[in-house]
All heavy atoms as an XYZ file, in Angstrom:
797
protein
N     -28.152     29.047      9.646
C     -28.429     28.206     10.787
C     -29.906     27.917     10.861
O     -30.720     28.727     10.434
C     -27.949     28.879     12.060
C     -26.455     28.914     12.121
C     -25.659     29.949     11.775
C     -25.608     27.872     12.538
N     -24.352     29.620     11.947
C     -24.290     28.334     12.432
C     -25.804     26.600     12.983
C     -23.199     27.554     12.768
C     -24.713     25.832     13.315
C     -23.443     26.310     13.211
N     -30.263     26.784     11.423
C     -31.685     26.463     11.490
C     -32.397     27.413     12.443
O     -31.789     28.010     13.336
C     -31.716     25.024     12.014
C     -30.367     24.741     12.557
C     -29.429     25.720     11.952
N     -33.665     27.526     12.193
C     -34.484     28.373     13.067
C     -34.452     27.816     14.477
O     -34.173     26.645     14.697
C     -35.909     28.432     12.529
N     -34.777     28.691     15.436
C     -34.722     28.259     16.819
C     -35.726     27.146     17.063
O     -36.842     27.171     16.559
C     -35.020     29.438     17.739
C     -34.137     29.411     18.937
C     -34.162     30.706     19.679
O     -35.168     31.381     19.723
N     -33.043     31.022     20.280
N     -35.298     26.123     17.813
C     -36.162     25.005     18.103
C     -35.994     23.866     17.113
O     -36.491     22.781     17.325
N     -35.304     24.114     16.018
C     -35.067     23.048     15.044
C     -33.607     22.636     15.122
O     -32.730     23.454     15.349
C     -35.398     23.531     13.637
C     -36.871     23.823     13.448
C     -37.155     24.130     12.017
C     -38.659     24.371     11.855
N     -39.009     24.580     10.470
N     -33.364     21.380     14.923
C     -32.013     20.843     15.032
C     -31.618     20.177     13.728
O     -32.462     19.629     13.011
C     -31.915     19.824     16.175
C     -32.218     20.414     17.514
C     -33.480     20.291     18.076
C     -31.247     21.103     18.212
C     -33.750     20.831     19.306
C     -31.511     21.650     19.439
C     -32.772     21.518     19.992
N     -30.351     20.238     13.446
C     -29.839     19.515     12.289
C     -29.715     18.048     12.646
O     -29.232     17.697     13.719
C     -28.469     20.045     11.884
C     -28.414     21.433     11.290
C     -26.975     21.836     11.087
C     -29.163     21.463      9.981
N     -30.140     17.194     11.771
C     -29.978     15.764     12.001
C     -29.039     15.221     10.941
O     -29.117     15.588      9.777
C     -31.325     15.024     11.914
O     -31.892     15.263     10.636
C     -32.263     15.484     13.005
N     -28.150     14.384     11.377
C     -27.194     13.770     10.461
C     -27.599     12.328     10.229
O     -27.957     11.607     11.153
C     -25.782     13.825     11.039
C     -25.210     15.221     11.250
C     -23.855     15.128     11.918
C     -25.108     15.955      9.931
N     -27.531     11.932      9.012
C     -27.846     10.564      8.652
C     -26.736      9.645      9.153
O     -25.568     10.005      9.105
C     -27.977     10.454      7.138
O     -28.009      9.109      6.748
N     -27.070      8.451      9.627
C     -26.010      7.533     10.056
C     -25.138      7.087      8.890
O     -24.035      6.625      9.068
C     -26.769      6.350     10.654
C     -28.135      6.432     10.089
C     -28.398      7.889      9.820
N     -25.633      7.262      7.671
C     -24.852      6.871      6.502
C     -23.848      7.943      6.102
O     -23.044      7.722      5.212
C     -25.781      6.574      5.327
C     -26.747      5.470      5.623
N     -26.344      4.171      5.768
C     -28.084      5.485      5.838
C     -27.391      3.417      6.038
N     -28.455      4.185      6.085
N     -23.899      9.114      6.742
C     -22.963     10.167      6.376
C     -21.586      9.953      6.994
O     -20.623     10.557      6.570
C     -23.508     11.537      6.807
O     -23.580     11.599      8.215
N     -21.483      9.100      7.995
C     -20.181      8.822      8.606
C     -19.352      7.965      7.659
O     -19.871      7.114      6.947
C     -20.370      8.105      9.941
N     -18.025      8.183      7.638
C     -17.142      7.443      6.737
C     -16.581      6.194      7.417
O     -15.470      5.787      7.148
C     -15.992      8.340      6.288
C     -16.357      9.506      5.466
C     -16.527      9.172      4.039
N     -15.295      8.574      3.543
C     -15.170      8.042      2.374
N     -16.165      8.028      1.564
N     -14.040      7.514      1.993
N     -17.370      5.588      8.313
C     -16.866      4.420      9.013
C     -16.928      3.159      8.147
O     -16.259      2.192      8.424
C     -17.662      4.202     10.297
O     -19.019      3.945      9.972
N     -17.747      3.172      7.105
C     -17.876      2.015      6.245
C     -17.068      2.230      4.974
O     -16.880      3.350      4.522
C     -19.334      1.792      5.876
C     -20.224      1.507      7.065
C     -21.680      1.394      6.645
O     -22.027      1.753      5.544
N     -22.500      0.898      7.541
N     -16.584      1.133      4.409
C     -15.894      1.223      3.128
C     -16.919      1.411      2.033
O     -17.999      0.838      2.075
C     -15.092     -0.039      2.848
C     -13.892     -0.158      3.737
O     -13.435      0.826      4.299
N     -13.374     -1.357      3.873
N     -16.573      2.203      1.051
C     -17.463      2.381     -0.087
C     -17.271      1.216     -1.037
O     -16.157      0.945     -1.484
C     -17.170      3.706     -0.784
C     -17.532      4.902      0.042
S     -17.165      6.461     -0.771
C     -18.072      6.315     -2.269
N     -18.360      0.488     -1.322
C     -18.307     -0.651     -2.214
C     -19.431     -0.550     -3.225
O     -20.502     -0.039     -2.930
C     -18.439     -1.958     -1.441
C     -17.295     -2.214     -0.489
C     -17.469     -3.513      0.264
O     -18.547     -4.085      0.297
N     -16.395     -3.973      0.882
N     -19.180     -1.066     -4.427
C     -20.225     -1.081     -5.433
C     -21.058     -2.352     -5.279
O     -20.888     -3.108     -4.318
C     -19.637     -0.940     -6.837
C     -18.699     -2.070     -7.194
O     -18.596     -3.052     -6.485
N     -18.009     -1.935     -8.308
N     -21.951     -2.613     -6.218
C     -22.844     -3.763     -6.122
C     -22.092     -5.087     -6.129
O     -22.546     -6.082     -5.573
C     -23.852     -3.759     -7.283
C     -24.790     -2.573     -7.295
C     -24.167     -1.352     -7.950
O     -23.284     -1.510     -8.834
O     -24.533     -0.240     -7.549
N     -20.921     -5.121     -6.788
C     -20.125     -6.351     -6.873
C     -19.245     -6.577     -5.650
O     -18.566     -7.582     -5.570
C     -19.237     -6.312     -8.118
C     -20.042     -6.236     -9.384
O     -21.181     -6.688     -9.430
N     -19.464     -5.650    -10.418
N     -19.224     -5.627     -4.729
C     -18.386     -5.751     -3.543
C     -16.975     -5.243     -3.742
O     -16.118     -5.445     -2.891
N     -16.695     -4.584     -4.884
C     -15.372     -4.029     -5.140
C     -15.197     -2.732     -4.366
O     -16.118     -1.928     -4.270
C     -15.179     -3.751     -6.634
C     -15.265     -5.020     -7.472
O     -14.913     -6.086     -6.944
O     -15.689     -4.920     -8.635
N     -14.000     -2.517     -3.841
C     -13.697     -1.310     -3.085
C     -13.573     -0.137     -4.050
O     -12.785     -0.187     -4.992
C     -12.405     -1.511     -2.302
C     -12.231     -0.495     -1.214
O     -13.088      0.351     -0.998
N     -11.116     -0.578     -0.527
N     -14.325      0.929     -3.822
C     -14.318      2.076     -4.727
C     -13.971      3.374     -3.998
O     -14.342      4.445     -4.429
C     -15.680      2.228     -5.458
C     -15.901      1.083     -6.410
C     -16.822      2.332     -4.466
N     -13.240      3.277     -2.895
C     -12.816      4.482     -2.189
C     -11.913      5.313     -3.081
O     -11.179      4.797     -3.919
C     -12.069      4.130     -0.904
C     -12.999      3.718      0.223
O     -14.163      4.146      0.194
O     -12.559      2.984      1.114
N     -11.939      6.620     -2.889
C     -11.102      7.495     -3.693
C      -9.636      7.390     -3.318
O      -8.758      7.510     -4.159
C     -11.572      8.938     -3.542
C     -12.956      9.234     -4.088
C     -13.338     10.680     -3.793
C     -12.993      8.986     -5.577
N      -9.343      7.161     -2.042
C      -7.955      7.101     -1.595
C      -7.797      5.929     -0.644
O      -8.487      5.839      0.363
C      -7.559      8.401     -0.890
C      -6.184      8.342     -0.288
C      -5.055      8.339     -1.088
C      -6.003      8.263      1.080
C      -3.796      8.265     -0.560
C      -4.747      8.197      1.628
C      -3.649      8.201      0.806
O      -2.394      8.123      1.341
N      -6.914      5.029     -0.978
C      -6.596      3.904     -0.110
C      -5.156      4.078      0.335
O      -4.246      4.049     -0.497
C      -6.770      2.562     -0.840
C      -8.211      2.423     -1.312
C      -6.378      1.399      0.066
C      -8.447      1.231     -2.210
N      -4.918      4.308      1.631
C      -3.542      4.554      2.075
C      -2.667      3.311      1.944
O      -3.131      2.189      2.101
C      -3.702      4.968      3.539
C      -5.011      4.416      3.954
C      -5.867      4.367      2.726
N      -1.395      3.537      1.625
C      -0.425      2.449      1.526
C       0.394      2.406      2.803
O       0.429      3.346      3.566
C       0.508      2.675      0.340
C      -0.176      2.665     -0.979
C       0.782      2.997     -2.091
N       1.260      4.369     -1.934
C       2.343      4.847     -2.489
N       3.089      4.091     -3.244
N       2.707      6.104     -2.303
N       1.065      1.282      3.023
C       1.987      1.154      4.143
C       3.385      0.952      3.590
O       3.572      0.289      2.574
C       1.613     -0.047      5.019
C       0.371      0.174      5.855
C       0.093     -1.013      6.710
C       0.807     -0.833      8.029
N       0.464     -1.888      8.996
N       4.347      1.522      4.276
C       5.739      1.341      3.898
C       6.103     -0.135      4.096
O       5.813     -0.726      5.139
C       6.635      2.232      4.757
S       8.388      2.038      4.432
N       6.712     -0.731      3.110
C       7.070     -2.145      3.188
C       8.185     -2.391      4.204
O       8.320     -3.498      4.717
C       7.526     -2.645      1.817
O       6.510     -2.499      0.871
N       8.971     -1.374      4.512
C      10.104     -1.529      5.418
C       9.733     -1.209      6.865
O      10.064     -1.957      7.768
C      11.250     -0.654      4.937
C      12.526     -0.826      5.691
C      13.136      0.099      6.486
C      13.349     -1.989      5.730
N      14.291     -0.418      7.003
C      14.443     -1.708      6.562
C      13.269     -3.243      5.155
C      15.444     -2.624      6.817
C      14.274     -4.159      5.408
C      15.343     -3.853      6.229
N       9.028     -0.108      7.101
C       8.727      0.320      8.467
C       7.293      0.044      8.893
O       6.966      0.212     10.070
C       8.971      1.833      8.620
O       8.090      2.531      7.740
C      10.411      2.198      8.341
N       6.428     -0.335      7.981
C       4.993     -0.549      8.233
C       4.275      0.723      8.660
O       3.208      0.668      9.246
C       4.752     -1.664      9.251
C       5.032     -3.018      8.676
O       4.852     -3.242      7.482
N       5.504     -3.927      9.501
N       4.859      1.877      8.400
C       4.181      3.146      8.657
C       3.188      3.419      7.538
O       3.429      3.055      6.384
C       5.167      4.309      8.670
C       6.098      4.345      9.826
C       7.004      5.551      9.686
N       7.853      5.692     10.848
C       8.451      6.799     11.183
N       8.327      7.868     10.431
N       9.197      6.857     12.258
N       2.086      4.083      7.868
C       1.171      4.517      6.831
C       1.823      5.615      6.007
O       2.470      6.503      6.555
C      -0.124      5.054      7.433
C      -1.147      4.026      7.871
C      -2.358      4.728      8.470
C      -1.571      3.145      6.725
N       1.662      5.547      4.711
C       2.175      6.584      3.823
C       1.043      7.562      3.578
O       0.029      7.214      2.984
C       2.692      5.986      2.502
C       3.853      5.030      2.783
C       3.115      7.089      1.554
C       4.368      4.311      1.570
N       1.205      8.774      4.085
C       0.152      9.777      3.965
C       0.038     10.285      2.536
O       0.955     10.144      1.734
C       0.443     10.943      4.903
C       0.556     10.523      6.357
C       0.895     11.668      7.244
N       1.913     12.515      6.618
C       2.173     13.750      6.997
N       1.532     14.284      7.982
N       3.112     14.448      6.385
N      -1.088     10.894      2.240
C      -1.328     11.413      0.892
C      -0.346     12.531      0.555
O       0.006     12.727     -0.603
C      -2.757     11.917      0.776
N       0.111     13.270      1.532
C       1.013     14.405      1.296
C       2.486     14.024      1.371
O       3.346     14.896      1.338
C       0.731     15.519      2.315
C      -0.652     16.119      2.181
C      -0.766     16.881      0.898
C      -2.126     17.543      0.781
N      -2.243     18.333     -0.411
N       2.789     12.735      1.486
C       4.182     12.285      1.516
C       4.672     12.183      0.081
O       4.573     11.142     -0.567
C       4.285     10.940      2.222
C       5.718     10.480      2.409
O       6.638     11.189      1.943
O       5.923      9.425      3.029
N       5.211     13.283     -0.431
C       5.628     13.325     -1.826
C       7.001     12.707     -2.048
O       7.463     12.613     -3.190
C       5.611     14.764     -2.340
C       4.241     15.367     -2.319
N       3.214     14.894     -3.103
C       3.723     16.379     -1.588
C       2.126     15.607     -2.868
N       2.407     16.513     -1.944
N       7.664     12.269     -0.977
C       8.961     11.616     -1.112
C       8.845     10.107     -1.187
O       9.837      9.416     -1.373
N       7.642      9.578     -1.068
C       7.468      8.129     -1.087
C       7.455      7.609     -2.521
O       7.115      8.323     -3.460
C       6.172      7.745     -0.385
O       5.062      8.275     -1.089
N       7.838      6.348     -2.673
C       7.832      5.702     -3.989
C       7.259      4.301     -3.857
O       7.274      3.701     -2.781
C       9.247      5.609     -4.608
C       9.796      6.959     -4.949
C      10.192      4.855     -3.706
N       6.745      3.800     -4.955
C       6.352      2.399     -5.044
C       7.104      1.811     -6.223
O       7.028      2.323     -7.342
C       4.853      2.242     -5.247
C       4.438      0.790     -5.358
C       2.953      0.602     -5.303
O       2.251      1.369     -4.655
N       2.465     -0.413     -5.978
N       7.849      0.742     -5.952
C       8.688      0.132     -6.970
C       8.198     -1.289     -7.219
O       8.035     -2.071     -6.276
C      10.168      0.120     -6.529
C      10.644      1.546     -6.289
C      11.042     -0.584     -7.558
C      12.019      1.655     -5.692
N       7.949     -1.620     -8.474
C       7.546     -2.965     -8.857
C       8.785     -3.701     -9.352
O       9.439     -3.273    -10.306
C       6.481     -2.926     -9.950
C       5.193     -2.327     -9.453
O       4.835     -2.481     -8.301
N       4.504     -1.631    -10.321
N       9.083     -4.836     -8.704
C      10.250     -5.640     -9.040
C       9.761     -6.911     -9.736
O       8.848     -7.585     -9.251
C      11.075     -5.992     -7.784
C      12.261     -6.866     -8.128
C      11.526     -4.723     -7.078
N      10.352     -7.233    -10.863
C       9.938     -8.394    -11.643
C      10.261     -9.689    -10.910
O      11.321     -9.820    -10.296
C      10.632     -8.382    -12.993
N       9.345    -10.644    -10.974
C       9.596    -11.983    -10.449
C      10.249    -12.812    -11.548
O       9.809    -12.806    -12.694
C       8.295    -12.647    -10.001
C       7.670    -11.953     -8.813
O       8.328    -11.194     -8.111
N       6.406    -12.204     -8.582
N      11.311    -13.516    -11.181
C      12.102    -14.274    -12.138
C      12.063    -15.744    -11.745
O      12.165    -16.091    -10.566
C      13.562    -13.759    -12.160
C      14.426    -14.575    -13.085
C      13.596    -12.296    -12.542
N      11.924    -16.620    -12.729
C      11.945    -18.056    -12.485
C      13.351    -18.445    -12.032
O      14.331    -18.134    -12.714
C      11.569    -18.806    -13.761
C      11.418    -20.287    -13.517
O      12.452    -20.949    -13.274
O      10.276    -20.778    -13.573
N      13.486    -19.128    -10.875
C      14.826    -19.439    -10.368
C      15.582    -20.443    -11.233
O      16.808    -20.461    -11.226
C      14.574    -20.004     -8.971
C      13.146    -20.375     -8.930
C      12.434    -19.555     -9.952
N      14.890    -21.264    -11.993
C      15.557    -22.273    -12.818
C      16.025    -21.675    -14.141
O      17.195    -21.804    -14.517
C      14.614    -23.476    -13.064
C      15.272    -24.498    -13.981
C      14.205    -24.112    -11.755
N      15.115    -21.013    -14.856
C      15.447    -20.504    -16.187
C      15.999    -19.090    -16.165
O      16.668    -18.678    -17.109
C      14.203    -20.526    -17.086
O      13.215    -19.654    -16.531
C      13.641    -21.919    -17.216
N      15.679    -18.327    -15.121
C      16.135    -16.944    -15.056
C      15.311    -16.010    -15.928
O      15.725    -14.893    -16.193
N      14.132    -16.469    -16.358
C      13.269    -15.661    -17.212
C      12.171    -14.995    -16.398
O      11.725    -15.518    -15.377
C      12.643    -16.526    -18.311
C      13.609    -17.172    -19.297
C      12.861    -18.086    -20.248
C      14.374    -16.111    -20.054
N      11.720    -13.855    -16.888
C      10.631    -13.089    -16.271
C       9.348    -13.912    -16.333
O       8.972    -14.423    -17.385
C      10.487    -11.765    -17.010
C       9.311    -10.918    -16.614
C       9.124    -10.514    -15.303
C       8.393    -10.505    -17.563
C       8.048     -9.724    -14.948
C       7.323     -9.712    -17.231
C       7.152     -9.327    -15.911
O       6.082     -8.547    -15.561
N       8.646    -14.043    -15.202
C       7.441    -14.865    -15.131
C       6.180    -14.103    -15.507
O       5.112    -14.708    -15.598
C       7.255    -15.437    -13.722
O       7.089    -14.354    -12.801
C       8.438    -16.300    -13.317
N       6.263    -12.805    -15.695
C       5.081    -12.017    -16.014
C       4.423    -11.407    -14.794
O       3.402    -10.744    -14.909
N       4.970    -11.641    -13.630
C       4.424    -11.103    -12.382
C       5.436    -10.151    -11.752
O       6.634    -10.235    -12.012
C       4.092    -12.237    -11.412
C       3.049    -13.195    -11.930
C       2.824    -14.356    -10.974
O       3.598    -14.480     -9.999
O       1.890    -15.122    -11.212
N       4.933     -9.266    -10.909
C       5.802     -8.341    -10.189
C       5.443     -8.338     -8.718
O       4.342     -8.721     -8.328
C       5.673     -6.907    -10.736
O       4.320     -6.483    -10.583
C       6.091     -6.824    -12.192
N       6.382     -7.904     -7.902
C       6.155     -7.683     -6.474
C       6.291     -6.187     -6.222
O       7.281     -5.581     -6.631
C       7.178     -8.448     -5.632
O       7.065     -9.836     -5.855
N       5.304     -5.603     -5.563
C       5.307     -4.163     -5.309
C       5.881     -3.885     -3.921
O       5.525     -4.547     -2.943
C       3.900     -3.607     -5.416
N       6.760     -2.910     -3.854
C       7.358     -2.460     -2.594
C       7.142     -0.958     -2.485
O       7.511     -0.211     -3.389
C       8.856     -2.782     -2.541
C       9.150     -4.257     -2.656
C       9.546     -4.800     -3.865
C       9.015     -5.096     -1.575
C       9.814     -6.154     -3.992
C       9.274     -6.454     -1.681
C       9.668     -6.967     -2.890
O       9.924     -8.307     -3.007
N       6.566     -0.526     -1.373
C       6.340      0.898     -1.125
C       7.333      1.361     -0.062
O       7.470      0.728      0.984
C       4.910      1.138     -0.648
N       8.044      2.433     -0.348
C       9.001      3.007      0.597
C       8.564      4.425      0.927
O       8.317      5.235      0.027
C      10.414      3.014      0.013
C      11.016      1.651     -0.280
C      12.362      1.803     -0.957
C      11.142      0.835      0.985
N       8.472      4.720      2.209
C       8.024      6.043      2.644
C       9.127      7.078      2.434
O      10.304      6.746      2.284
C       7.626      6.004      4.122
O       8.755      5.721      4.925
N       8.728      8.322      2.445
C       9.685      9.408      2.330
C      10.641      9.445      3.502
O      11.785      9.873      3.368
N      10.183      8.982      4.670
C      11.030      8.938      5.857
C      12.237      8.029      5.622
O      13.376      8.398      5.930
C      10.219      8.433      7.060
C      11.050      8.156      8.284
C      11.479      9.194      9.099
C      11.406      6.864      8.624
C      12.251      8.947     10.218
C      12.172      6.604      9.740
C      12.593      7.651     10.535
O      13.358      7.397     11.638
N      12.009      6.840      5.052
C      13.102      5.895      4.794
C      14.055      6.485      3.771
O      15.281      6.397      3.916
C      12.532      4.540      4.312
C      13.634      3.616      3.849
C      11.722      3.889      5.414
N      13.520      7.096      2.738
C      14.363      7.672      1.694
C      15.145      8.879      2.222
O      16.290      9.097      1.841
C      13.511      8.066      0.506
C      12.839      6.844     -0.136
C      12.080      7.191     -1.373
N      13.023      7.610     -2.391
C      12.805      8.620     -3.223
N      11.693      9.313     -3.165
N      13.690      8.940     -4.117
N      14.530      9.652      3.125
C      15.204     10.817      3.695
C      16.391     10.399      4.568
O      17.375     11.114      4.659
C      14.203     11.643      4.507
C      14.794     12.932      5.018
O      15.400     13.667      4.207
O      14.641     13.219      6.220
N      16.287      9.247      5.203
C      17.378      8.742      6.041
C      18.429      7.984      5.228
O      19.306      7.345      5.793
C      16.817      7.800      7.124
C      15.863      8.461      8.083
C      16.571      9.501      8.897
C      15.612     10.145      9.876
N      16.186     11.306     10.507
N      18.315      8.012      3.899
C      19.246      7.343      2.984
C      19.297      5.842      3.212
O      20.345      5.207      3.092
C      20.658      7.933      3.103
O      20.639      9.305      2.814
N      18.155      5.251      3.548
C      18.076      3.811      3.775
C      17.235      3.108      2.719
O      16.929      1.921      2.846
C      17.488      3.532      5.159
C      18.350      4.039      6.290
C      17.721      3.806      7.653
O      16.597      3.290      7.709
O      18.374      4.139      8.649
N      16.839      3.815      1.671
C      15.961      3.236      0.661
C      16.600      2.080     -0.080
O      15.965      1.046     -0.303
N      17.873      2.214     -0.463
C      18.563      1.165     -1.207
C      18.725     -0.080     -0.355
O      18.452     -1.196     -0.801
C      19.922      1.674     -1.682
C      20.658      0.649     -2.516
O      20.025      0.055     -3.400
O      21.857      0.444     -2.272
N      19.129      0.114      0.903
C      19.306     -1.016      1.806
C      17.972     -1.710      2.076
O      17.884     -2.935      2.079
C      19.923     -0.542      3.127
C      20.186     -1.667      4.093
S      19.607     -1.509      5.797
C      18.527     -0.185      5.883
N      16.914     -0.919      2.262
C      15.600     -1.477      2.550
C      15.075     -2.285      1.368
O      14.580     -3.408      1.542
C      14.622     -0.360      2.904
N      15.177     -1.738      0.169
C      14.693     -2.440     -1.020
C      15.473     -3.726     -1.246
O      14.886     -4.779     -1.540
C      14.778     -1.538     -2.250
C      14.215     -2.139     -3.529
C      12.722     -2.391     -3.398
C      14.489     -1.224     -4.710
N      16.792     -3.690     -1.076
C      17.615     -4.886     -1.247
C      17.218     -5.957     -0.244
O      17.058     -7.132     -0.603
C      19.106     -4.536     -1.085
O      19.445     -3.545     -2.044
C      19.980     -5.761     -1.275
N      17.019     -5.580      1.017
C      16.647     -6.553      2.046
C      15.255     -7.127      1.790
O      15.032     -8.331      1.980
C      16.702     -5.898      3.420
N      14.321     -6.292      1.348
C      12.965     -6.775      1.069
C      12.952     -7.760     -0.090
O      12.284     -8.796     -0.036
C      12.038     -5.592      0.768
C      11.662     -4.713      1.950
C      11.024     -3.421      1.470
C      10.731     -5.457      2.890
N      13.697     -7.458     -1.157
C      13.744     -8.349     -2.322
C      14.432     -9.665     -1.960
O      13.974    -10.747     -2.351
C      14.443     -7.655     -3.510
C      14.706     -8.630     -4.642
C      13.599     -6.495     -3.998
N      15.519     -9.606     -1.193
C      16.204    -10.835     -0.786
C      15.316    -11.694      0.098
O      15.293    -12.921     -0.039
C      17.512    -10.501     -0.062
C      18.608    -10.018     -0.984
C      19.877     -9.612     -0.253
O      19.878     -9.578      0.998
O      20.864     -9.321     -0.934
N      14.565    -11.069      1.010
C      13.649    -11.828      1.870
C      12.550    -12.484      1.036
O      12.164    -13.630      1.295
C      13.046    -10.912      2.927
N      12.056    -11.772      0.024
C      11.031    -12.337     -0.847
C      11.599    -13.497     -1.662
O      10.914    -14.500     -1.882
C      10.471    -11.251     -1.768
C       9.238    -11.714     -2.506
O       8.501    -12.561     -2.037
N       9.018    -11.141     -3.674
N      12.853    -13.375     -2.109
C      13.487    -14.452     -2.867
C      13.658    -15.702     -2.008
O      13.427    -16.821     -2.469
C      14.846    -14.010     -3.406
C      14.730    -13.051     -4.564
O      13.619    -12.923     -5.108
O      15.758    -12.427     -4.911
N      14.082    -15.517     -0.766
C      14.252    -16.666      0.138
C      12.918    -17.333      0.420
O      12.814    -18.558      0.474
C      14.902    -16.212      1.449
C      16.362    -15.868      1.303
C      16.941    -15.397      2.603
C      18.376    -14.938      2.420
N      18.954    -14.385      3.649
N      11.878    -16.537      0.592
C      10.534    -17.068      0.839
C      10.029    -17.856     -0.374
O       9.461    -18.935     -0.241
C       9.564    -15.937      1.163
C       8.241    -16.412      1.713
C       7.248    -15.288      1.919
C       7.808    -14.107      2.655
N       6.827    -13.034      2.857
N      10.282    -17.329     -1.573
C       9.847    -18.009     -2.793
C      10.638    -19.297     -3.002
O      10.073    -20.316     -3.431
C      10.015    -17.082     -3.998
N      11.936    -19.280     -2.709
C      12.761    -20.485     -2.868
C      12.335    -21.566     -1.880
O      12.319    -22.749     -2.206
C      14.232    -20.137     -2.686
N      11.974    -21.167     -0.667
C      11.548    -22.130      0.338
C      10.204    -22.755     -0.037
O       9.967    -23.938      0.236
C      11.455    -21.464      1.704
N       9.329    -21.983     -0.660
C       8.032    -22.530     -1.041
C       8.145    -23.457     -2.255
O       7.286    -24.304     -2.459
C       7.044    -21.387     -1.345
O       7.442    -20.703     -2.500
N       9.197    -23.333     -3.065
C       9.403    -24.196     -4.226
C       9.927    -25.564     -3.836
O       9.750    -26.531     -4.551
C      10.385    -23.527     -5.209
C       9.876    -22.245     -5.795
C       9.491    -22.406     -7.243
O       9.920    -23.327     -7.886
N       8.673    -21.502     -7.717
N      10.588    -25.638     -2.690
C      11.188    -26.919     -2.256
C      10.165    -27.828     -1.642
O       9.133    -27.616     -1.296
C      12.314    -26.667     -1.244
C      13.472    -25.960     -1.868
C      14.546    -25.642     -0.850
O      14.340    -25.881      0.342
O      15.593    -25.132     -1.253
């Protein structure tokens, strides 16, 4: 502990209120929390039941893979309630309808 009469001073830069960015403005934080695509809950670092599934985007005319994917994150809570399959199916169908509407 500091001697009597002396106080510890904290730098204003020691607070984690700002995002860590490099010179190019890229985010370089060690941990960026994800949100569940179905419930919009934050997925904590200790949620070991959560998954992230990348689903291939397919051209609606040719039926071929376009080279892009859509990422869906499902929390352990959704999977524990046995709703993961239903949630993923609904999310993919909603994305397909949105993509079809934007093509028209």
